[in-house]
C-alpha positions, 0 to 999 in steps of 0.5 A, a space after each residue: 531526488 530520493 524516492 518517498 516511501 509510505 510506512 503503514 503500521 497496520 491496525 492501531 488504537 481500539 482496533 488491536 488487530 489479531 491477539 495471542 496470549 496478551 500479544 496484539 498485532 498492532 504493537 508488533 506492527 508499529 514497532 516493526 514499522 518504525 524500525 523499518 522507516 528509520 533505517 530508510 530514512 538513514 539510508 536517504 529515503 523520504 518517509 511518511 508514516 501513517 501512524 507513529 503511535 497507537 492510533 486508529 485511522 481506517 484503511 481508506 484514510 491510510 489510502 488517502 494519506 498516501 495518495 496526497 502525499 505524492 509518495 512513490 511507493 507503499 509499504 504496510 506492515 501486519 502479523 498473520 493469523 490462522 484459526 488454530 494456534 501453531 498451525 502455519 509459520 512463515 512470512 507472506 506478502 500480499 499485493 493487489 496484482 503480482 506484476 511489475 514493480 509491486 511484484 518485485 518489491 514483495 519478492 525482494 522482502 520475502 527473500 530478505 525475510 527468509 534470511 532473517 529466519 522465517 519461512 518463505 510463503 510467497 506473494 498473493 494477490 488480494 483484490 479486496 484490500 483497501 490499502 492496496 486497491 485504493 493507493 495510487 502508487 505501487 503497494 504491498 502488505 507485509 505479513 511478518 509471521 504469524 502472531 498465534 505461532 510460537 515459532 514465528 514470535 520467537 523469530 520475530 522477537 530474537 531476530 528483530 533487528 535482522 528482520 527490520 534491516 532485511 525488509 529495508 534492504 529489500 525495499 532499497 534493492 527495488 526502489 533504488 533502481 526506480 525513478 521517483 515521482 516522474 509518472 512516465 517519460 514526459 512527467 505525465 500522470 495517468 487518470 481514469 475518467 468516469 464522466 463528462 457533463 455539461 452541468 456541474 451538478 451532475 458531475 459533483 453527483 458522480 464525485 460524491 458517489 466516488 468518494 463513498 466508494 472510497 476513490 480519490 476523485 476530482 472534477 476537472 473543466 474541459 471547455 464547456 464540460 466537467 470531467 470526473 476523474 479518479 487517481 493520479 497514477 504513476 504508470 499506465 498499468 495502475 491506471 488500467 487496474 483502476 479502470 477494471 475496478 470502476 468498470 466492474 462497479 458500472 462506471 463507463 471509463 477512459 484513461 487520460 493523461 496530464 501533468 
């Protein structure tokens, strides 16, 4: 079974992203996201788009779309920007944590973008980006050159086809070597439990609190108790990252498994 990949064009609608000489980041993001998505579809992958036109959805909504899709990977497209024009140049890929398959995926994409003409600025951890920390599958965010650097825009425009194909190739190199949607040897998924209550109302209160903080959470019955659980993670590593986030917010947590 082919892997499912979420393709996210950053910004959109009323949120234009970075701008330079009339050029809007949201437009470049969408153009590149659609081109990469088309190539992945042609290669046989299942592709889910967070947007295919000029509309706005919040980062939390994009994470929700990804999580509800049951996707195996999440790739977000952006352009970088600096305080002063023509100061910096190159591509950078952001991850929540530079480990495991997400780190491999980020480096694979960067290597292909370097071949397409960009300077490779490497992989950077960003803990505060919603689409990286709230998605339940390996996620990366590609900064495809600086929008306020003329040389990067020239590369983006003149080598566009090679850039789109390079990103698709970088994704395929890593995704093609993984097993989609299995979540472990027995098909289990991993969740982070934040509370266990006798009274449903108490569980409901915690559930609402988690949702307001941007987490995908649910209540599960456990005999006479109601368990509040976050996520549906493919790997224990992803669950542990979520557990650390939740503990930092003051929740007492444990990791549980189940199909």
